[in-house]
FIRORO-525910 format. One record per residue (C-alpha): x negated, y negated, z negated. Coordinates in steps of 0.2 Angstrom, whole numbers, padded with zeros to 4 digits, always signed. Each point is the difference from the previous one (the first is absolute). Layout:
<nodes>
XYZ
...
</nodes>
This chain:
<nodes>
+0042-0480-0139
+0014+0013-0004
+0009+0000-0016
-0004+0015-0010
+0015+0011-0003
+0004+0002-0019
+0001+0018-0006
+0012+0005-0014
-0011+0015-0004
-0018+0004+0003
-0007+0017+0001
-0019+0002+0000
-0004+0018+0006
-0018-0002+0005
-0009+0016-0002
+0015+0010+0006
+0001+0009+0017
+0014+0006+0011
+0013+0007-0003
-0001-0007-0018
-0001-0018+0006
+0017+0002+0009
+0008+0010-0014
-0005-0012-0013
+0006-0015+0011
+0017+0009+0002
+0002+0003-0018
-0003-0018-0004
+0013-0005+0013
+0013+0012-0008
-0002-0011-0016
+0004-0016+0009
+0015-0009+0006
+0005-0002+0018
-0008-0016+0007
-0015+0000-0012
-0017+0000+0006
-0014+0012-0004
-0019-0004+0003
-0011+0016+0001
-0019-0001-0002
-0009+0014+0008
-0019+0004+0004
+0003+0015+0011
+0000-0005+0019
+0012+0014+0006
+0013-0006-0013
+0000-0017+0008
+0007+0009+0016
+0010+0014-0008
+0009-0009-0014
+0008-0013+0011
+0005+0013+0013
+0008+0011-0014
+0009-0015-0008
+0007-0005+0017
+0006+0018+0003
+0008-0001-0018
+0010-0015+0006
-0010-0013-0010
-0006-0017+0007
-0019-0002+0002
-0003-0018-0001
-0019-0001+0001
-0016+0011+0000
-0015-0010-0003
-0018+0004-0002
-0007-0009-0015
-0018+0005+0001
-0011+0015+0002
+0011+0015-0003
+0014-0010-0008
+0017-0002+0008
+0017-0007-0006
+0017+0007+0006
+0015-0011-0003
+0016+0009+0000
+0018-0006-0002
+0012+0013-0007
+0015+0003+0012
+0008+0015-0007
</nodes>
């Protein structure tokens, strides 16, 4: 069994849709230090694809994207810049 990555900050944005899921995730990362980990909880399937892609495009490290249940995903991101 894999060890769970410990997040420094958790952002629960269930109920939000694109592009707000990315914008809110980006704003949360801006408040964090380089190397810290953000865990984002979403319930909008397109965001499970779009947020990780946009974060990579911004130079952030997407560690994991996990489906936790019906319409529930977590995106684990390490701040790189």
